[in-house]
N, C-alpha and C positions, 0 to 999 in steps of 0.2 A: 504494500500500500504506500509506503514511504517513497519507493522508487517512482511510482506512478505520479505522486504529488510533485516530486522533483522534476519529472519530465514535463508535466503540465506547466510548472513555473518556468522552466527553461523555454518552452514554446511561447509563453507570454512575454518573456524578456526578449526573445528573438523577434516577435511581432513588433515590439516597441523599437528595437534597433532597426528593423526594416522601415518603419515609419520615418525614423530619423534619416535613414539612407535615402529615402525618397526625397525628402527636403534637400539633402546634400546633393542629390543628383540634379535637382532643378537648379541649384546654385552653380554646379559644375557646368551644366549646359549654358547657363548665362555667361559664365566665365569664358567658355569656349567661343561663344559668339563675340564677346568683347575682345578676346585675343586675336581671333581671325580678322576682325575689323581693324584692330591696331596694326596687325602685320601686313594688311593689304596695302598700306601706304609705303611699305618698304623699309620702315624703321627697323633697326637691329633689335633682336629679342632682348639683348642685355639692357636696353633702354626701356622696353615695354614691361617686362616682368617686375622690376622693382616698383613700378607705379601701380601694379595690380593690388586691388583691395585684399586684405588678409581675412581669413586664411587663403593662401594661394591655392590654385587648382591642384597642384601636386599634394598639398596638405590635405585637401578634401578627399582626394583619392585614397590616401593613406588611412585617414580616419574611417572611411567607408569599408575598406578591406579589413582593417583591424576589428571593426565591430562585427562584421560577418564571420571572421575567423573565431573570435571570442565566443560569440553566441552560438555559432554553428558547432563548435567543439562541445559546448555544454549540452546541446540538444543530442548530438551523436552519443555522447557518454551516457546521458540519462536514458535515452531510448534503448541503447544496448543493454543497460542494467535492467530496465523494465522488461524487455523481451526475454532476457535470460531468466529473470525472476518468474516469468510466466511460463517457463518451461522450454523455450527454444534453446537449441544447442548453439555453441559458438559457430559451428559450420553453417547452420541455418541463418544465423544473423549475418555472417560474412557474405553469404549469397545475396541476402536482401540488400545489404549496404554496398555490395560490389567491391569488397575489400577481402583481405586474407583473414584466416582464422587467427593468426598471430596479432593482427591489428585489433580484432575484436577482443582478444585476450588482454591487450594493452588498455583498451577502453574500459574494460571491466576492472582492471587493476587501478586505473586512475579514479574510478568511482569510489573506491574504498577510502 
């Protein structure tokens, strides 16, 4: 029961992170448009980027990837733990996840 609760909490946290990433994606698209427009005049990138509003496009990309990695890892870990607790073998979970049995074993160890 605890594993299921942790999995549902992980899903909720991932949902929140995805909402934040949607907002970040909109900001990134806006930055891309701004950078393309600034570059169309032939100015050097080294002059354009320092004028960019912070966080920079590359920083937004990093934040987005980090959030997906962090929350995705938690979902994988708690989902593997829940499935294993409900009787699936590591081999069955590995097939579902598209990973090796050794990776599932590592996910289950990380959950402890």
